[in-house]
C-alpha positions as CSV (number, residue, x, y, z in Angstrom):
1,M,14.3,-42.6,50.9
2,T,11.2,-44.0,52.5
3,R,8.0,-45.0,50.9
4,Q,6.4,-41.9,52.3
5,L,7.8,-39.9,49.3
6,A,5.1,-41.4,47.1
7,L,2.5,-40.0,49.4
8,R,3.3,-36.5,48.5
9,F,1.2,-37.0,45.4
10,P,-1.5,-39.5,46.4
11,L,-3.4,-41.4,43.7
12,L,-6.9,-40.4,42.9
13,S,-9.5,-42.8,44.3
14,T,-10.9,-43.4,40.7
15,A,-7.5,-44.2,39.3
16,N,-7.7,-47.8,38.2
17,F,-7.9,-49.6,34.9
18,A,-11.4,-50.8,35.6
19,D,-12.6,-47.2,35.5
20,F,-11.0,-46.5,32.1
21,H,-12.9,-47.2,28.9
22,A,-10.1,-48.2,26.6
23,G,-11.9,-48.0,23.3
24,P,-9.2,-47.6,20.6
25,N,-6.5,-47.4,23.3
26,Q,-6.5,-51.0,24.5
27,Q,-2.9,-51.6,23.3
28,T,-1.7,-48.7,25.5
29,V,-3.7,-50.1,28.5
30,D,-2.1,-53.5,28.0
31,L,1.4,-52.0,27.8
32,L,0.9,-50.1,31.1
33,R,-0.5,-53.2,32.8
34,A,2.7,-55.0,31.7
35,A,4.8,-52.1,33.1
36,A,2.9,-52.4,36.4
37,R,3.8,-56.1,36.5
38,G,7.5,-55.4,35.7
39,D,7.2,-56.7,32.1
40,G,7.4,-55.1,28.7
41,P,9.7,-52.3,27.5
42,E,11.9,-50.4,29.9
43,L,10.5,-47.0,28.9
44,V,7.0,-46.1,27.6
45,W,6.0,-42.6,26.5
46,V,2.3,-41.9,26.6
47,W,1.1,-38.8,25.0
48,G,-2.3,-37.1,24.6
49,A,-4.1,-33.8,25.0
50,S,-5.6,-32.7,28.2
51,G,-8.6,-34.8,29.1
52,S,-7.3,-37.8,27.1
53,G,-6.8,-39.9,30.2
54,R,-3.0,-40.1,30.3
55,S,-2.8,-39.0,33.9
56,H,-5.5,-41.5,34.8
57,L,-3.6,-44.3,33.1
58,L,-0.3,-43.5,34.8
59,Q,-2.0,-43.5,38.2
60,S,-3.8,-46.7,37.3
61,A,-0.5,-48.4,36.5
62,C,0.9,-47.2,39.9
63,R,-2.1,-48.6,41.7
64,E,-1.9,-52.0,40.0
65,C,1.8,-52.2,40.8
66,D,1.2,-51.4,44.5
67,T,-1.7,-53.9,44.6
68,G,0.6,-56.5,43.2
69,G,3.1,-56.1,45.9
70,G,5.4,-53.7,44.2
71,W,6.2,-50.0,44.9
72,A,5.2,-47.4,42.4
73,I,5.6,-43.6,42.4
74,Y,3.5,-41.1,40.4
75,L,5.1,-37.7,40.0
76,P,3.3,-34.9,38.1
77,L,6.1,-32.6,37.0
78,A,3.6,-29.8,36.2
79,E,3.3,-29.2,39.9
80,L,7.0,-28.9,40.4
81,A,8.4,-27.4,37.2
82,G,7.9,-23.8,38.3
83,G,10.6,-23.9,40.9
84,Q,13.9,-25.4,41.8
85,N,12.4,-28.8,42.9
86,M,14.8,-31.1,41.0
87,A,15.6,-32.9,44.2
88,A,12.2,-34.6,43.8
89,L,13.9,-36.9,41.3
90,D,16.6,-38.0,43.8
91,D,16.5,-41.7,44.6
92,L,13.2,-42.4,42.8
93,E,14.9,-45.3,41.2
94,Q,14.4,-47.3,44.4
95,A,10.8,-47.8,43.4
96,D,9.8,-50.6,41.0
97,L,7.8,-48.4,38.7
98,I,8.2,-44.7,38.2
99,C,5.6,-42.7,36.3
100,L,6.5,-39.1,35.4
101,D,3.6,-37.0,34.1
102,D,3.9,-33.7,32.2
103,V,7.5,-34.3,31.1
104,D,7.0,-31.5,28.5
105,R,6.6,-29.0,31.3
106,I,10.3,-29.2,32.2
107,A,11.6,-29.2,28.7
108,G,13.9,-26.2,28.1
109,S,15.0,-25.9,31.7
110,P,18.7,-26.8,31.9
111,L,18.6,-27.8,35.6
112,W,15.5,-29.9,35.2
113,E,16.7,-31.6,32.0
114,E,20.0,-32.5,33.7
115,A,18.3,-33.9,36.8
116,L,15.9,-36.0,34.6
117,F,18.8,-37.2,32.5
118,H,20.7,-38.5,35.6
119,F,17.6,-40.0,37.1
120,H,16.8,-41.8,33.8
121,N,20.2,-43.3,33.7
122,R,20.1,-44.5,37.3
123,A,16.6,-46.0,36.9
124,L,17.5,-48.0,33.8
125,A,20.8,-49.1,35.4
126,A,18.7,-50.5,38.2
127,N,16.4,-52.3,35.8
128,K,13.3,-50.2,36.8
129,R,10.3,-49.5,34.6
130,L,9.6,-46.0,33.5
131,V,6.5,-44.4,32.1
132,Y,6.7,-40.8,30.9
133,A,3.6,-38.8,29.8
134,A,3.2,-35.5,28.0
135,E,0.9,-33.7,25.6
136,S,3.1,-34.5,22.6
137,P,5.4,-37.3,21.5
138,P,9.1,-37.0,22.5
139,T,10.1,-35.9,18.9
140,S,7.9,-32.9,19.2
141,I,9.1,-31.6,22.6
142,R,11.9,-29.1,22.7
143,I,14.3,-30.9,24.9
144,A,17.6,-29.0,24.7
145,L,19.9,-31.6,26.3
146,P,20.9,-33.9,23.4
147,D,21.6,-37.0,25.5
148,L,18.2,-36.6,27.2
149,R,16.4,-36.1,23.9
150,T,18.1,-39.3,22.6
151,R,16.9,-41.3,25.6
152,C,13.4,-40.0,25.4
153,T,13.0,-40.7,21.7
154,A,14.1,-44.3,22.3
155,A,10.9,-44.9,24.3
156,L,8.0,-47.0,23.0
157,V,5.6,-44.2,22.1
158,C,1.9,-44.6,22.6
159,G,-0.5,-41.8,21.4
160,L,-3.9,-41.8,23.0
161,K,-6.6,-41.7,20.3
162,N,-9.7,-39.6,20.8
163,L,-12.9,-41.5,21.7
164,N,-15.9,-41.2,19.5
165,D,-19.3,-40.4,21.0
166,D,-20.2,-44.0,21.3
167,D,-17.1,-44.7,23.3
168,R,-17.6,-41.6,25.5
169,L,-21.2,-42.7,26.2
170,A,-19.9,-46.2,27.1
171,A,-17.2,-44.6,29.3
172,L,-19.8,-42.5,31.2
173,Q,-21.9,-45.6,31.8
174,Q,-18.9,-47.7,32.9
175,R,-17.9,-45.0,35.4
176,A,-21.5,-44.8,36.7
177,K,-21.8,-48.6,37.0
178,R,-18.5,-48.7,39.0
179,H,-20.2,-46.3,41.4
180,N,-23.3,-48.5,41.8
181,Y,-25.9,-46.8,39.7
182,E,-27.1,-47.1,36.1
183,L,-26.9,-44.2,33.6
184,S,-29.4,-44.6,30.8
185,D,-28.5,-43.8,27.2
186,E,-30.8,-40.8,27.3
187,N,-29.2,-39.3,30.4
188,A,-25.6,-40.0,29.1
189,S,-26.5,-38.5,25.7
190,L,-27.8,-35.3,27.4
191,L,-24.4,-34.9,29.1
192,L,-22.6,-35.4,25.8
193,R,-24.8,-33.0,23.8
194,R,-24.7,-30.1,26.3
195,L,-21.2,-30.3,27.8
196,P,-17.7,-30.2,26.2
197,R,-16.5,-33.6,25.0
198,D,-13.5,-33.5,27.4
199,L,-13.8,-36.8,29.4
200,G,-12.3,-35.2,32.6
201,M,-15.1,-32.6,32.5
202,L,-17.7,-35.2,31.8
203,F,-16.6,-37.4,34.7
204,D,-16.7,-34.3,37.0
205,A,-20.2,-33.6,35.8
206,L,-21.1,-37.3,36.5
207,A,-19.8,-36.9,40.0
208,T,-21.9,-33.7,40.5
209,L,-24.9,-35.5,39.2
210,D,-24.5,-38.4,41.6
211,E,-24.0,-35.9,44.5
212,A,-27.2,-34.0,43.5
213,S,-29.2,-37.3,43.3
214,L,-28.1,-38.3,46.8
215,A,-28.5,-34.9,48.4
216,Q,-32.0,-34.3,46.9
217,R,-33.0,-38.0,47.2
218,R,-34.0,-38.0,43.5
219,R,-33.4,-40.6,41.0
220,I,-31.3,-39.6,38.0
221,N,-33.6,-38.6,35.2
222,P,-33.5,-36.1,32.3
223,R,-34.9,-33.3,34.4
224,L,-32.2,-33.7,37.1
225,V,-29.5,-34.0,34.4
226,R,-30.6,-30.8,32.8
227,E,-30.6,-29.0,36.2
228,V,-27.1,-30.2,36.9
229,I,-25.9,-29.2,33.4
230,D,-27.4,-25.7,33.9
231,E,-25.7,-25.3,37.2
232,I,-22.3,-26.4,35.8
233,T,-22.7,-24.1,32.8
234,L,-23.6,-21.2,35.1
235,N,-20.6,-21.8,37.3
236,R,-18.3,-22.0,34.3
237,T,-19.7,-18.7,33.0
238,K,-19.0,-17.0,36.3
239,K,-15.4,-18.2,36.3
240,D,-14.9,-17.2,32.7
241,P,-17.2,-14.3,31.8
242,S,-15.5,-14.0,28.3
C-alpha cells in the first residue's frame, strides 16, 4: 500500500486543533493530541451527535500526526458503508494513526463487521493507534459480531459535550480570527440567535459571511450579517419546503 491511499479522503483545510474551541471537551482534545504523537491508549472512541465536531477532531489528529512526521489515515465509513467496499480496510495498519469515522454506519453488516474485526486485530498487533468515532458510545451500537463488540467496548470512550452559547460565540470568534478578521460579539450573537445552534452550520454561515464581505467589499456589520442570514434561510427553505 502506498501513501496515496490516504489521499482518497483528503483532510479539510480547516481541520486542525487550533480551529477547534474545546470548551468542556479539552480532555478529549488532549487525548487525541496524544494519539497523534503515538502516546496514550491504543484505542479511543469519540462519540457525539452530528455537528459536535467529532469528524473535525479526527481529521485534526491526522493532520497533527502528519505534521509531526508520522503517517495518518482518515476514513469516513459513512461514505463506504452502502457498498461492498471492505477492501478499504486492507493494509491500513501500515499507517501510524488510523481514524475511522462513522463506525456506527457499518454496524449490523456481517461483511463489514468481519473486515473491521480483522483490521482491528492487525492494527493492535502492529502497535498502531486507533481512533473510532460514531454518534453513540460503543455499548449503544448494535454490533452483531461478539468479538468485535468486545474490542470496541474496551476503548477509552470520550463523549463530546454540547457547547453552551458562550462557548459557541467564542468558537465563532476563534474561527474568524484564524481567518484574519474580527467578529464582534454583536455579529456573532446575531448568527447564534437566528440560525440553528449546530456548529457545522454556523461555521458554514461564517464562511458565507466572509465571502460576501470580500465580494461586496463591505465590512462585516449587523446589516450584512442579517442579509447573509436571510439568504441562508431562503436557500434552506427552497431545499426543504416542508
